[in-house]
C-alpha positions in Angstrom: 0.5 -0.2 0.2 2.9 2.2 0.4 3.7 2.4 -2.7 0.2 3.7 -3.8 0.4 7.2 -1.8 3.6 7.8 -2.9 1.5 7.3 -6.6 -0.3 9.2 -5.4 1.6 12.5 -3.3 3.6 12.6 -7.1 -0.1 13.1 -8.4 -0.7 15.8 -6.5 2.4 17.1 -7.3 2.1 17.5 -11.1 -1.2 18.3 -10.4 0.0 21.2 -7.7 2.8 21.9 -11.0 0.8 22.3 -14.0 -1.6 24.7 -12.2 1.0 27.4 -11.4 2.3 26.5 -14.7 -1.2 27.7 -16.6 -1.4 30.3 -14.4 1.8 31.8 -14.8 1.3 31.7 -18.2 -2.3 34.0 -17.8 -1.5 36.2 -15.9 1.5 37.1 -18.5 -1.2 37.1 -20.8 -3.3 39.5 -18.8 -0.8 41.8 -18.8 -1.2 42.5 -22.2 -2.3 46.6 -23.1 -4.4 46.6 -26.2 -2.6 49.0 -28.1 0.6 46.3 -27.3 -1.9 43.7 -28.6 -2.9 45.5 -31.8 0.7 46.0 -32.6 1.4 42.6 -32.1 -1.3 41.0 -34.7 -0.5 44.4 -37.1 2.6 42.9 -37.6 1.8 39.2 -38.2 -0.6 40.3 -40.4 1.5 41.8 -42.3 4.7 39.0 -42.3 2.3 36.6 -43.8 2.5 35.3 -47.6 -0.3 37.0 -49.3 -1.8 34.1 -50.2 -2.9 33.8 -46.8 -4.1 36.8 -45.4 -7.3 35.8 -43.8 
């Protein structure tokens, strides 16, 4: 039964680490101002080949 406990603790640690990574990415995403987002979208659109504009 001891290995079940170890497996469970490892699973819980993995879930916690995933949550931290998701929260960090979300914080980074929300840190952009609307003007920065517009600028990035324009840069991305300008970098696409002519036939691929959507």
